C-alpha positions as CSV (number, residue, x, y, z in Angstrom):
1,M,-56.9,-71.6,-72.4
2,Y,-59.8,-73.6,-73.7
3,Q,-61.1,-72.4,-77.1
4,P,-64.7,-73.4,-78.1
5,S,-63.5,-73.6,-81.8
6,K,-61.2,-76.5,-80.8
7,T,-62.5,-80.0,-79.9
8,P,-61.1,-81.0,-76.6
9,L,-60.5,-84.7,-75.8
10,L,-60.2,-85.6,-72.1
11,D,-59.5,-89.3,-71.4
12,Q,-58.3,-91.2,-68.4
13,I,-55.9,-94.0,-69.0
14,R,-54.3,-96.0,-66.2
15,T,-50.7,-95.8,-67.1
16,P,-48.4,-94.0,-69.6
17,E,-47.6,-97.4,-71.1
18,D,-51.4,-98.0,-71.7
19,L,-51.6,-94.7,-73.4
20,R,-48.5,-95.4,-75.5
21,R,-49.9,-98.7,-76.5
22,F,-53.2,-97.1,-77.6
23,V,-51.5,-94.2,-79.5
24,Y,-48.7,-96.1,-81.2
25,R,-49.6,-99.8,-81.3
26,S,-53.3,-99.9,-82.1
27,S,-55.6,-99.0,-85.0
28,H,-55.2,-95.4,-83.8
29,T,-51.8,-95.5,-85.4
30,Q,-53.2,-95.3,-89.0
31,Y,-55.1,-92.1,-88.1
32,L,-52.1,-90.6,-86.3
33,A,-50.0,-91.1,-89.4
34,R,-52.5,-89.2,-91.5
35,R,-53.1,-86.3,-89.0
36,S,-51.4,-83.8,-91.3
37,E,-54.2,-84.3,-93.8
38,W,-56.8,-83.1,-91.3
39,F,-55.0,-80.8,-88.9
40,E,-52.5,-77.9,-89.1
41,K,-49.2,-78.5,-87.4
42,P,-49.5,-77.1,-83.9
43,Q,-47.1,-74.3,-83.0
44,Q,-47.2,-75.2,-79.3
45,A,-48.0,-78.2,-77.1
46,I,-51.6,-79.5,-77.5
47,Y,-51.3,-82.5,-75.2
48,V,-50.5,-82.9,-71.6
49,L,-50.4,-85.7,-69.1
50,W,-50.8,-85.7,-65.3
51,W,-51.6,-88.1,-62.5
52,V,-55.2,-88.1,-61.4
53,P,-56.1,-89.4,-57.9
54,A,-58.5,-92.3,-57.8
55,G,-62.1,-91.1,-57.7
56,H,-61.3,-87.7,-59.1
57,I,-62.9,-86.7,-62.4
58,P,-60.9,-84.0,-64.1
59,S,-62.7,-81.2,-65.9
60,I,-62.0,-79.5,-69.2
61,E,-61.0,-76.4,-67.2
62,E,-58.5,-78.4,-65.2
63,A,-57.0,-79.9,-68.4
64,A,-56.7,-76.5,-69.9
65,E,-55.0,-75.2,-66.8
66,R,-52.5,-78.1,-66.9
67,L,-51.8,-77.6,-70.6
68,E,-51.2,-73.9,-70.0
69,H,-48.9,-74.8,-67.1
70,Y,-47.0,-77.2,-69.3
71,R,-46.7,-74.6,-72.1
72,Q,-45.3,-72.0,-69.7
73,H,-43.0,-74.2,-67.5
74,G,-42.2,-77.3,-69.5
75,P,-42.4,-80.7,-67.9
76,T,-43.0,-80.8,-64.2
77,P,-44.7,-83.3,-61.9
78,Y,-47.8,-81.2,-62.3
79,A,-48.0,-81.4,-66.1
80,F,-45.7,-83.5,-68.4
81,W,-45.5,-85.5,-71.6
82,F,-44.0,-88.8,-72.7
83,G,-40.5,-87.4,-73.1
84,N,-40.4,-86.5,-69.4
85,L,-42.6,-88.8,-67.4
86,F,-42.8,-88.3,-63.6
87,P,-43.6,-91.1,-61.2
88,Q,-47.1,-91.3,-59.8
89,P,-47.2,-89.3,-56.5
90,A,-48.4,-90.7,-53.2
91,L,-52.2,-90.9,-53.0
92,S,-52.5,-88.1,-50.6
93,A,-50.5,-85.6,-52.8
94,A,-51.7,-86.8,-56.3
95,G,-52.4,-83.9,-58.6
96,T,-51.5,-81.2,-56.1
97,S,-47.8,-80.4,-56.4
98,R,-46.5,-78.0,-59.0
């Protein structure tokens, strides 16, 4: 569930490889390496990935629901993370199957 005391970040990136490149192979890496200086270690998942149909703009509420789904059910085509990527669904079904 979304908590106003937390700062949500919602970004759309075309492919998991594009995200991986940004997170692990850009200037972002130096900040990632120092995250323990600024943040407490999370006790549960705080990130989630899912495929978004072209033209759809996800909301913070949708992201919170996907994150909660991931926390409760682990990786599924509906919500996943780098360790268990799922292929992009057909356009007509993108973002709908759990």
